N, CA, C and O atoms as a GROMACS GRO file, in nm:
protein
  488
    1UNK      N    1   6.369  10.517   7.031
    1UNK     CA    2   6.246  10.537   7.102
    1UNK      C    3   6.254  10.464   7.235
    1UNK      O    4   6.293  10.347   7.240
    2UNK      N    5   6.219  10.530   7.340
    2UNK     CA    6   6.225  10.474   7.474
    2UNK      C    7   6.091  10.411   7.509
    2UNK      O    8   5.986  10.473   7.492
    3UNK      N    9   6.094  10.285   7.561
    3UNK     CA   10   5.967  10.223   7.598
    3UNK      C   11   5.903  10.297   7.715
    3UNK      O   12   5.972  10.343   7.806
    4UNK      N   13   5.773  10.307   7.711
    4UNK     CA   14   5.701  10.373   7.819
    4UNK      C   15   5.685  10.277   7.936
    4UNK      O   16   5.665  10.157   7.918
    5UNK      N   17   5.694  10.330   8.053
    5UNK     CA   18   5.669  10.253   8.173
    5UNK      C   19   5.521  10.264   8.205
    5UNK      O   20   5.468  10.374   8.220
    6UNK      N   21   5.457  10.150   8.213
    6UNK     CA   22   5.314  10.149   8.242
    6UNK      C   23   5.293  10.129   8.391
    6UNK      O   24   5.352  10.039   8.452
    7UNK      N   25   5.212  10.209   8.448
    7UNK     CA   26   5.175  10.190   8.588
    7UNK      C   27   5.056  10.094   8.592
    7UNK      O   28   4.949  10.123   8.539
    8UNK      N   29   5.078   9.979   8.656
    8UNK     CA   30   4.972   9.879   8.667
    8UNK      C   31   4.924   9.877   8.810
    8UNK      O   32   5.003   9.865   8.904
    9UNK      N   33   4.796   9.889   8.825
    9UNK     CA   34   4.740   9.883   8.960
    9UNK      C   35   4.667   9.751   8.978
    9UNK      O   36   4.603   9.700   8.886
   10UNK      N   37   4.678   9.697   9.097
   10UNK     CA   38   4.612   9.572   9.132
   10UNK      C   39   4.526   9.596   9.254
   10UNK      O   40   4.555   9.682   9.336
   11UNK      N   41   4.419   9.520   9.265
   11UNK     CA   42   4.342   9.528   9.389
   11UNK      C   43   4.432   9.491   9.506
   11UNK      O   44   4.515   9.401   9.495
   12UNK      N   45   4.416   9.557   9.612
   12UNK     CA   46   4.503   9.533   9.727
   12UNK      C   47   4.418   9.489   9.846
   12UNK      O   48   4.331   9.563   9.893
   13UNK      N   49   4.444   9.369   9.892
   13UNK     CA   50   4.372   9.313  10.007
   13UNK      C   51   4.476   9.276  10.113
   13UNK      O   52   4.519   9.161  10.119
   14UNK      N   53   4.515   9.372  10.196
   14UNK     CA   54   4.625   9.347  10.290
   14UNK      C   55   4.600   9.231  10.385
   14UNK      O   56   4.693   9.158  10.417
   15UNK      N   57   4.477   9.213  10.432
   15UNK     CA   58   4.450   9.105  10.526
   15UNK      C   59   4.466   8.969  10.458
   15UNK      O   60   4.530   8.878  10.512
   16UNK      N   61   4.408   8.957  10.339
   16UNK     CA   62   4.418   8.830  10.266
   16UNK      C   63   4.563   8.802  10.227
   16UNK      O   64   4.608   8.688  10.235
   17UNK      N   65   4.635   8.905  10.186
   17UNK     CA   66   4.775   8.888  10.148
   17UNK      C   67   4.859   8.847  10.268
   17UNK      O   68   4.945   8.760  10.256
   18UNK      N   69   4.835   8.910  10.383
   18UNK     CA   70   4.911   8.875  10.503
   18UNK      C   71   4.884   8.731  10.543
   18UNK      O   72   4.976   8.658  10.580
   19UNK      N   73   4.759   8.690  10.536
   19UNK     CA   74   4.722   8.552  10.572
   19UNK      C   75   4.787   8.453  10.475
   19UNK      O   76   4.841   8.351  10.518
   20UNK      N   77   4.782   8.482  10.345
   20UNK     CA   78   4.842   8.394  10.244
   20UNK      C   79   4.994   8.390  10.260
   20UNK      O   80   5.054   8.284  10.244
   21UNK      N   81   5.054   8.503  10.291
   21UNK     CA   82   5.199   8.509  10.306
   21UNK      C   83   5.248   8.423  10.422
   21UNK      O   84   5.358   8.368  10.416
   22UNK      N   85   5.166   8.412  10.526
   22UNK     CA   86   5.203   8.328  10.640
   22UNK      C   87   5.213   8.181  10.601
   22UNK      O   88   5.286   8.105  10.665
   23UNK      N   89   5.142   8.142  10.497
   23UNK     CA   90   5.139   8.002  10.455
   23UNK      C   91   5.221   7.977  10.329
   23UNK      O   92   5.219   7.866  10.274
   24UNK      N   93   5.292   8.077  10.282
   24UNK     CA   94   5.371   8.066  10.161
   24UNK      C   95   5.484   7.966  10.182
   24UNK      O   96   5.546   7.962  10.288
   25UNK      N   97   5.510   7.886  10.080
   25UNK     CA   98   5.621   7.790  10.087
   25UNK      C   99   5.754   7.863  10.091
   25UNK      O  100   5.774   7.963  10.022
   26UNK      N  101   5.844   7.814  10.173
   26UNK     CA  102   5.980   7.867  10.168
   26UNK      C  103   6.044   7.817  10.040
   26UNK      O  104   6.001   7.717   9.982
   27UNK      N  105   6.146   7.886   9.996
   27UNK     CA  106   6.216   7.844   9.874
   27UNK      C  107   6.273   7.704   9.891
   27UNK      O  108   6.267   7.623   9.800
   28UNK      N  109   6.329   7.677  10.009
   28UNK     CA  110   6.388   7.545  10.035
   28UNK      C  111   6.282   7.434  10.026
   28UNK      O  112   6.305   7.331   9.963
   29UNK      N  113   6.167   7.457  10.089
   29UNK     CA  114   6.062   7.354  10.085
   29UNK      C  115   6.008   7.339   9.943
   29UNK      O  116   5.980   7.227   9.900
   30UNK      N  117   5.994   7.447   9.871
   30UNK     CA  118   5.947   7.441   9.732
   30UNK      C  119   6.045   7.360   9.647
   30UNK      O  120   6.003   7.283   9.561
   31UNK      N  121   6.174   7.378   9.670
   31UNK     CA  122   6.274   7.302   9.595
   31UNK      C  123   6.267   7.153   9.630
   31UNK      O  124   6.279   7.068   9.541
   32UNK      N  125   6.247   7.122   9.758
   32UNK     CA  126   6.234   6.981   9.799
   32UNK      C  127   6.109   6.918   9.739
   32UNK      O  128   6.112   6.802   9.697
   33UNK      N  129   6.000   6.993   9.734
   33UNK     CA  130   5.876   6.942   9.676
   33UNK      C  131   5.893   6.921   9.525
   33UNK      O  132   5.844   6.822   9.471
   34UNK      N  133   5.962   7.013   9.458
   34UNK     CA  134   5.987   6.999   9.315
   34UNK      C  135   6.070   6.874   9.288
   34UNK      O  136   6.046   6.802   9.191
   35UNK      N  137   6.168   6.848   9.374
   35UNK     CA  138   6.250   6.728   9.360
   35UNK      C  139   6.163   6.603   9.378
   35UNK      O  140   6.177   6.506   9.304
   36UNK      N  141   6.076   6.606   9.477
   36UNK     CA  142   5.986   6.495   9.505
   36UNK      C  143   5.896   6.467   9.385
   36UNK      O  144   5.887   6.353   9.339
   37UNK      N  145   5.830   6.571   9.333
   37UNK     CA  146   5.742   6.553   9.219
   37UNK      C  147   5.822   6.516   9.094
   37UNK      O  148   5.773   6.442   9.009
   38UNK      N  149   5.942   6.568   9.082
   38UNK     CA  150   6.027   6.531   8.969
   38UNK      C  151   6.059   6.383   8.970
   38UNK      O  152   6.066   6.319   8.865
   39UNK      N  153   6.080   6.328   9.088
   39UNK     CA  154   6.106   6.185   9.100
   39UNK      C  155   5.987   6.104   9.050
   39UNK      O  156   6.004   5.998   8.990
   40UNK      N  157   5.868   6.154   9.075
   40UNK     CA  158   5.748   6.083   9.031
   40UNK      C  159   5.716   6.109   8.883
   40UNK      O  160   5.622   6.050   8.829
   41UNK      N  161   5.792   6.195   8.819
   41UNK     CA  162   5.768   6.228   8.679
   41UNK      C  163   5.833   6.126   8.586
   41UNK      O  164   5.895   6.162   8.486
   42UNK      N  165   5.820   6.000   8.621
   42UNK     CA  166   5.874   5.892   8.541
   42UNK      C  167   5.768   5.782   8.536
   42UNK      O  168   5.720   5.737   8.640
   43UNK      N  169   5.733   5.738   8.417
   43UNK     CA  170   5.625   5.641   8.401
   43UNK      C  171   5.653   5.510   8.474
   43UNK      O  172   5.562   5.454   8.536
   44UNK      N  173   5.776   5.462   8.470
   44UNK     CA  174   5.806   5.335   8.537
   44UNK      C  175   5.796   5.347   8.688
   44UNK      O  176   5.744   5.257   8.754
   45UNK      N  177   5.843   5.458   8.744
   45UNK     CA  178   5.831   5.476   8.889
   45UNK      C  179   5.684   5.488   8.929
   45UNK      O  180   5.644   5.436   9.033
   46UNK      N  181   5.605   5.557   8.847
   46UNK     CA  182   5.462   5.568   8.876
   46UNK      C  183   5.393   5.433   8.869
   46UNK      O  184   5.303   5.405   8.948
   47UNK      N  185   5.432   5.350   8.775
   47UNK     CA  186   5.374   5.216   8.765
   47UNK      C  187   5.411   5.133   8.887
   47UNK      O  188   5.330   5.054   8.935
   48UNK      N  189   5.533   5.150   8.936
   48UNK     CA  190   5.574   5.078   9.058
   48UNK      C  191   5.491   5.127   9.176
   48UNK      O  192   5.442   5.046   9.256
   49UNK      N  193   5.475   5.257   9.189
   49UNK     CA  194   5.392   5.313   9.297
   49UNK      C  195   5.250   5.260   9.287
   49UNK      O  196   5.189   5.225   9.388
   50UNK      N  197   5.196   5.255   9.166
   50UNK     CA  198   5.060   5.205   9.146
   50UNK      C  199   5.048   5.059   9.192
   50UNK      O  200   4.949   5.022   9.255
   51UNK      N  201   5.148   4.979   9.162
   51UNK     CA  202   5.145   4.839   9.205
   51UNK      C  203   5.157   4.830   9.357
   51UNK      O  204   5.084   4.754   9.421
   52UNK      N  205   5.249   4.908   9.414
   52UNK     CA  206   5.268   4.904   9.559
   52UNK      C  207   5.150   4.962   9.635
   52UNK      O  208   5.133   4.935   9.754
   53UNK      N  209   5.068   5.042   9.567
   53UNK     CA  210   4.945   5.092   9.630
   53UNK      C  211   4.850   4.976   9.657
   53UNK      O  212   4.759   4.987   9.740
   54UNK      N  213   4.870   4.863   9.586
   54UNK     CA  214   4.787   4.744   9.605
   54UNK      C  215   4.839   4.654   9.717
   54UNK      O  216   4.766   4.567   9.765
   55UNK      N  217   4.965   4.674   9.759
   55UNK     CA  218   5.021   4.591   9.865
   55UNK      C  219   5.171   4.576   9.851
   55UNK      O  220   5.236   4.646   9.774
   56UNK      N  221   5.224   4.485   9.927
   56UNK     CA  222   5.368   4.459   9.932
   56UNK      C  223   5.406   4.356   9.827
   56UNK      O  224   5.338   4.254   9.811
   57UNK      N  225   5.516   4.382   9.753
   57UNK     CA  226   5.563   4.289   9.651
   57UNK      C  227   5.715   4.283   9.652
   57UNK      O  228   5.783   4.379   9.689
   58UNK      N  229   5.767   4.168   9.609
   58UNK     CA  230   5.912   4.155   9.597
   58UNK      C  231   5.955   4.204   9.459
   58UNK      O  232   5.872   4.219   9.369
   59UNK      N  233   6.083   4.229   9.444
   59UNK     CA  234   6.137   4.284   9.320
   59UNK      C  235   6.100   4.196   9.200
   59UNK      O  236   6.061   4.248   9.096
   60UNK      N  237   6.112   4.065   9.215
   60UNK     CA  238   6.081   3.973   9.106
   60UNK      C  239   5.937   3.984   9.061
   60UNK      O  240   5.908   3.984   8.941
   61UNK      N  241   5.846   3.993   9.157
   61UNK     CA  242   5.704   4.004   9.123
   61UNK      C  243   5.674   4.138   9.054
   61UNK      O  244   5.594   4.144   8.961
   62UNK      N  245   5.739   4.243   9.101
   62UNK     CA  246   5.720   4.375   9.038
   62UNK      C  247   5.770   4.370   8.894
   62UNK      O  248   5.705   4.421   8.803
   63UNK      N  249   5.887   4.308   8.874
   63UNK     CA  250   5.944   4.297   8.740
   63UNK      C  251   5.851   4.222   8.646
   63UNK      O  252   5.830   4.264   8.532
   64UNK      N  253   5.794   4.111   8.693
   64UNK     CA  254   5.702   4.033   8.609
   64UNK      C  255   5.576   4.114   8.579
   64UNK      O  256   5.532   4.120   8.464
   65UNK      N  257   5.518   4.176   8.681
   65UNK     CA  258   5.393   4.251   8.663
   65UNK      C  259   5.410   4.366   8.565
   65UNK      O  260   5.320   4.394   8.486
   66UNK      N  261   5.525   4.433   8.569
   66UNK     CA  262   5.546   4.552   8.486
   66UNK      C  263   5.627   4.523   8.360
   66UNK      O  264   5.657   4.614   8.282
   67UNK      N  265   5.660   4.394   8.340
   67UNK     CA  266   5.739   4.353   8.224
   67UNK      C  267   5.867   4.434   8.212
   67UNK      O  268   5.899   4.490   8.107
   68UNK      N  269   5.939   4.438   8.323
   68UNK     CA  270   6.068   4.506   8.330
   68UNK      C  271   6.171   4.407   8.383
   68UNK      O  272   6.135   4.304   8.440
   69UNK      N  273   6.298   4.437   8.363
   69UNK     CA  274   6.402   4.352   8.421
   69UNK      C  275   6.410   4.379   8.571
   69UNK      O  276   6.377   4.488   8.618
   70UNK      N  277   6.456   4.280   8.646
   70UNK     CA  278   6.472   4.299   8.790
   70UNK      C  279   6.572   4.410   8.819
   70UNK      O  280   6.558   4.485   8.915
   71UNK      N  281   6.674   4.420   8.734
   71UNK     CA  282   6.775   4.525   8.750
   71UNK      C  283   6.712   4.664   8.736
   71UNK      O  284   6.740   4.754   8.815
   72UNK      N  285   6.626   4.680   8.635
   72UNK     CA  286   6.560   4.810   8.613
   72UNK      C  287   6.466   4.842   8.729
   72UNK      O  288   6.460   4.956   8.773
   73UNK      N  289   6.393   4.742   8.777
   73UNK     CA  290   6.303   4.763   8.891
   73UNK      C  291   6.384   4.803   9.014
   73UNK      O  292   6.348   4.897   9.085
   74UNK      N  293   6.494   4.732   9.039
   74UNK     CA  294   6.578   4.762   9.156
   74UNK      C  295   6.631   4.905   9.149
   74UNK      O  296   6.636   4.975   9.250
   75UNK      N  297   6.670   4.948   9.030
   75UNK     CA  298   6.720   5.084   9.012
   75UNK      C  299   6.611   5.186   9.048
   75UNK      O  300   6.637   5.282   9.122
   76UNK      N  301   6.491   5.164   8.997
   76UNK     CA  302   6.381   5.257   9.026
   76UNK      C  303   6.345   5.254   9.175
   76UNK      O  304   6.316   5.359   9.234
   77UNK      N  305   6.347   5.137   9.235
   77UNK     CA  306   6.315   5.125   9.378
   77UNK      C  307   6.419   5.196   9.464
   77UNK      O  308   6.385   5.255   9.566
   78UNK      N  309   6.546   5.192   9.424
   78UNK     CA  310   6.651   5.265   9.498
   78UNK      C  311   6.620   5.414   9.499
   78UNK      O  312   6.637   5.481   9.601
   79UNK      N  313   6.575   5.465   9.385
   79UNK     CA  314   6.542   5.607   9.378
   79UNK      C  315   6.421   5.639   9.466
   79UNK      O  316   6.419   5.740   9.536
   80UNK      N  317   6.320   5.553   9.463
   80UNK     CA  318   6.202   5.574   9.548
   80UNK      C  319   6.237   5.563   9.696
   80UNK      O  320   6.182   5.635   9.779
   81UNK      N  321   6.328   5.473   9.726
   81UNK     CA  322   6.371   5.456   9.866
   81UNK      C  323   6.451   5.578   9.912
   81UNK      O  324   6.436   5.622  10.027
   82UNK      N  325   6.534   5.632   9.825
   82UNK     CA  326   6.614   5.749   9.861
   82UNK      C  327   6.526   5.870   9.894
   82UNK      O  328   6.563   5.953   9.977
   83UNK      N  329   6.409   5.878   9.830
   83UNK     CA  330   6.316   5.988   9.859
   83UNK      C  331   6.214   5.950   9.967
   83UNK      O  332   6.117   6.022   9.990
   84UNK      N  333   6.238   5.837  10.032
   84UNK     CA  334   6.152   5.789  10.142
   84UNK      C  335   6.008   5.768  10.098
   84UNK      O  336   5.914   5.800  10.171
   85UNK      N  337   5.990   5.713   9.978
   85UNK     CA  338   5.856   5.681   9.928
   85UNK      C  339   5.821   5.535   9.951
   85UNK      O  340   5.703   5.500   9.959
   86UNK      N  341   5.923   5.450   9.961
   86UNK     CA  342   5.899   5.308   9.984
   86UNK      C  343   5.987   5.260  10.100
   86UNK      O  344   6.092   5.318  10.129
   87UNK      N  345   5.941   5.154  10.163
   87UNK     CA  346   6.022   5.086  10.264
   87UNK      C  347   6.038   4.941  10.217
   87UNK      O  348   5.969   4.897  10.125
   88UNK      N  349   6.127   4.870  10.281
   88UNK     CA  350   6.150   4.732  10.239
   88UNK      C  351   6.181   4.645  10.360
   88UNK      O  352   6.216   4.693  10.468
   89UNK      N  353   6.167   4.515  10.337
   89UNK     CA  354   6.206   4.416  10.437
   89UNK      C  355   6.263   4.296  10.364
   89UNK      O  356   6.221   4.263  10.253
   90UNK      N  357   6.358   4.232  10.428
   90UNK     CA  358   6.418   4.112  10.370
   90UNK      C  359   6.348   3.988  10.426
   90UNK      O  360   6.313   3.981  10.544
   91UNK      N  361   6.330   3.892  10.337
   91UNK     CA  362   6.281   3.761  10.378
   91UNK      C  363   6.360   3.660  10.298
   91UNK      O  364   6.331   3.634  10.181
   92UNK      N  365   6.461   3.603  10.362
   92UNK     CA  366   6.552   3.514  10.289
   92UNK      C  367   6.626   3.591  10.182
   92UNK      O  368   6.686   3.694  10.209
   93UNK      N  369   6.620   3.539  10.059
   93UNK     CA  370   6.688   3.605   9.947
   93UNK      C  371   6.605   3.717   9.886
   93UNK      O  372   6.655   3.793   9.802
   94UNK      N  373   6.481   3.728   9.926
   94UNK     CA  374   6.391   3.824   9.864
   94UNK      C  375   6.380   3.953   9.945
   94UNK      O  376   6.388   3.953  10.067
   95UNK      N  377   6.361   4.062   9.872
   95UNK     CA  378   6.337   4.192   9.934
   95UNK      C  379   6.197   4.235   9.892
   95UNK      O  380   6.166   4.243   9.774
   96UNK      N  381   6.114   4.263   9.992
   96UNK     CA  382   5.977   4.304   9.968
   96UNK      C  383   5.964   4.454   9.991
   96UNK      O  384   6.018   4.508  10.088
   97UNK      N  385   5.893   4.520   9.901
   97UNK     CA  386   5.875   4.665   9.908
   97UNK      C  387   5.729   4.699   9.930
   97UNK      O  388   5.638   4.626   9.889
   98UNK      N  389   5.709   4.812   9.997
   98UNK     CA  390   5.575   4.866  10.016
   98UNK      C  391   5.586   5.017  10.022
   98UNK      O  392   5.693   5.072  10.047
   99UNK      N  393   5.473   5.085   9.999
   99UNK     CA  394   5.474   5.231  10.014
   99UNK      C  395   5.507   5.263  10.159
   99UNK      O  396   5.460   5.194  10.250
  100UNK      N  397   5.585   5.365  10.178
  100UNK     CA  398   5.636   5.395  10.312
  100UNK      C  399   5.527   5.435  10.410
  100UNK      O  400   5.525   5.389  10.524
  101UNK      N  401   5.437   5.521  10.367
  101UNK     CA  402   5.333   5.565  10.460
  101UNK      C  403   5.207   5.604  10.386
  101UNK      O  404   5.203   5.604  10.263
  102UNK      N  405   5.106   5.638  10.460
  102UNK     CA  406   4.976   5.670  10.402
  102UNK      C  407   4.978   5.797  10.317
  102UNK      O  408   4.893   5.815  10.231
  103UNK      N  409   5.074   5.886  10.341
  103UNK     CA  410   5.082   6.009  10.262
  103UNK      C  411   5.108   5.979  10.114
  103UNK      O  412   5.046   6.038  10.025
  104UNK      N  413   5.198   5.886  10.090
  104UNK     CA  414   5.231   5.849   9.952
  104UNK      C  415   5.110   5.785   9.886
  104UNK      O  416   5.078   5.815   9.771
  105UNK      N  417   5.042   5.697   9.959
  105UNK     CA  418   4.923   5.632   9.906
  105UNK      C  419   4.813   5.734   9.878
  105UNK      O  420   4.747   5.728   9.774
  106UNK      N  421   4.793   5.827   9.969
  106UNK     CA  422   4.690   5.930   9.950
  106UNK      C  423   4.721   6.017   9.829
  106UNK      O  424   4.631   6.051   9.752
  107UNK      N  425   4.847   6.052   9.811
  107UNK     CA  426   4.887   6.132   9.695
  107UNK      C  427   4.860   6.056   9.566
  107UNK      O  428   4.802   6.111   9.472
  108UNK      N  429   4.901   5.931   9.562
  108UNK     CA  430   4.877   5.849   9.444
  108UNK      C  431   4.727   5.840   9.413
  108UNK      O  432   4.686   5.861   9.299
  109UNK      N  433   4.647   5.810   9.515
  109UNK     CA  434   4.503   5.794   9.494
  109UNK      C  435   4.438   5.924   9.450
  109UNK      O  436   4.349   5.923   9.365
  110UNK      N  437   4.482   6.036   9.506
  110UNK     CA  438   4.424   6.166   9.468
  110UNK      C  439   4.453   6.200   9.322
  110UNK      O  440   4.364   6.246   9.251
  111UNK      N  441   4.575   6.177   9.278
  111UNK     CA  442   4.611   6.207   9.139
  111UNK      C  443   4.537   6.112   9.044
  111UNK      O  444   4.486   6.154   8.941
  112UNK      N  445   4.533   5.984   9.079
  112UNK     CA  446   4.462   5.886   8.995
  112UNK      C  447   4.314   5.923   8.983
  112UNK      O  448   4.258   5.916   8.874
  113UNK      N  449   4.252   5.962   9.093
  113UNK     CA  450   4.111   6.001   9.092
  113UNK      C  451   4.090   6.127   9.007
  113UNK      O  452   3.994   6.136   8.930
  114UNK      N  453   4.181   6.222   9.021
  114UNK     CA  454   4.172   6.345   8.942
  114UNK      C  455   4.177   6.314   8.792
  114UNK      O  456   4.098   6.368   8.715
  115UNK      N  457   4.268   6.226   8.753
  115UNK     CA  458   4.281   6.191   8.612
  115UNK      C  459   4.160   6.114   8.562
  115UNK      O  460   4.116   6.132   8.449
  116UNK      N  461   4.105   6.027   8.648
  116UNK     CA  462   3.983   5.954   8.611
  116UNK      C  463   3.867   6.050   8.588
  116UNK      O  464   3.788   6.031   8.496
  117UNK      N  465   3.857   6.153   8.672
  117UNK     CA  466   3.751   6.254   8.656
  117UNK      C  467   3.768   6.329   8.525
  117UNK      O  468   3.670   6.356   8.456
  118UNK      N  469   3.892   6.364   8.491
  118UNK     CA  470   3.919   6.433   8.365
  118UNK      C  471   3.873   6.350   8.246
  118UNK      O  472   3.813   6.403   8.153
  119UNK      N  473   3.903   6.218   8.250
  119UNK     CA  474   3.866   6.130   8.139
  119UNK      C  475   3.715   6.118   8.126
  119UNK      O  476   3.662   6.114   8.014
  120UNK      N  477   3.645   6.111   8.238
  120UNK     CA  478   3.500   6.094   8.232
  120UNK      C  479   3.431   6.223   8.186
  120UNK      O  480   3.318   6.217   8.136
  121UNK      N  481   3.495   6.337   8.202
  121UNK     CA  482   3.438   6.464   8.159
  121UNK      C  483   3.460   6.490   8.011
  121UNK      O  484   3.391   6.572   7.951
  122UNK      N  485   3.555   6.420   7.954
  122UNK     CA  486   3.589   6.441   7.811
  122UNK      C  487   3.485   6.382   7.719
  122UNK      O  488   3.499   6.391   7.597
   0.00000   0.00000   0.00000
């Protein structure tokens, strides 16, 4: 038995489609964004971002606050630095980290607010 081909019709709004198509993500940018969000899909990295949203901290302080080893914190910070999410400065033997720019902070705050709203609606 041969499957039937169904003709499916959709509403067609050429003006709206043309306008939306102009703003469509390129495949390359979509892949870069997926990589970016994938990097944040780790609880420890998100906890580091949450702490850095409060200000600048050195690796040792981050490790104590998050109850992680300094080595594990450094590893996570290297990944965040590679994606340009954090910046750092040296002061003597210590390296201090902060969120790189306001975009990262705004993203963190928006997601945290969204989740808080979800919890209050439950």
